[in-house]
C-alpha positions as CSV (number, residue, x, y, z in Angstrom):
1,M,-25.9,23.9,12.2
2,A,-25.2,27.0,9.9
3,V,-21.8,28.4,10.4
4,T,-21.1,31.9,10.0
5,N,-17.7,32.8,11.6
6,W,-15.1,29.8,11.5
7,V,-13.0,31.5,13.7
8,D,-15.8,31.3,16.5
9,H,-16.6,28.2,15.5
10,L,-13.3,26.1,15.8
11,S,-12.3,27.9,19.1
12,A,-15.8,26.7,20.6
13,K,-15.8,24.2,23.4
14,E,-18.1,21.4,21.5
15,V,-15.8,21.7,18.5
16,A,-12.2,21.9,20.6
17,G,-10.4,22.1,17.2
18,A,-11.4,19.0,15.7
19,V,-12.3,20.1,12.1
20,Y,-12.4,17.0,10.7
21,P,-13.4,12.9,12.2
22,G,-10.5,10.8,12.7
23,V,-8.4,13.3,14.3
24,G,-5.4,12.0,16.0
25,T,-5.3,8.7,14.0
26,E,-2.8,10.3,11.2
27,G,0.3,8.1,12.5
28,V,-1.5,5.0,13.3
29,L,-2.9,5.3,9.6
30,V,0.6,5.8,8.2
31,L,2.2,2.7,10.7
32,I,-0.7,0.5,9.1
33,A,-0.2,1.8,5.8
34,F,3.9,1.2,6.2
35,V,3.1,-2.3,7.3
36,I,1.2,-2.9,4.1
37,W,3.4,-1.5,1.7
38,I,6.6,-3.9,3.5
39,G,4.2,-6.7,3.5
40,W,3.4,-6.1,-0.3
41,H,7.0,-5.9,-1.2
42,V,7.7,-9.4,0.9
43,I,5.4,-11.1,-0.9
44,S,6.1,-10.1,-4.2
45,A,9.6,-10.4,-3.8
46,K,9.0,-14.1,-2.4
47,Q,6.5,-14.5,-5.3
48,E,9.0,-13.5,-8.0
49,S,12.0,-15.7,-6.8
50,D,9.6,-18.8,-6.7
51,K,8.9,-17.9,-10.5
52,L,12.3,-17.5,-11.2
53,S,13.6,-20.8,-9.1
54,K,10.8,-22.7,-11.2
55,L,12.1,-21.0,-14.4
56,A,15.7,-21.9,-13.6
57,K,14.8,-25.5,-12.8
58,R,13.7,-26.2,-16.7
59,R,17.1,-25.2,-17.5
60,P,16.1,-23.6,-20.9
61,G,18.4,-23.1,-23.6
62,S,19.7,-20.2,-25.0
63,N,17.0,-21.0,-28.0
64,A,14.0,-21.5,-26.0
65,W,12.5,-18.2,-26.8
66,K,12.3,-19.1,-30.8
67,N,9.5,-21.7,-29.9
68,N,7.1,-18.9,-28.4
69,V,5.6,-20.6,-26.2
70,T,4.4,-18.9,-23.3
71,D,4.6,-20.5,-19.4
72,G,1.8,-18.6,-18.2
């Protein structure tokens, strides 16, 4: 189907204003993206907190950095 006039094409009953697939799902997709974004922050904060508490339990001294040993 070749479209020669977009105004007539978009006002046709077959199209009914749908210019791209998935029209109307933007709100749901934004909500899903927001939940994933918040979840990522929660998970990364927990991982960083666990790593810092593990380091705090070791009680490194003020000169521990001179050994140049990485903890991984």
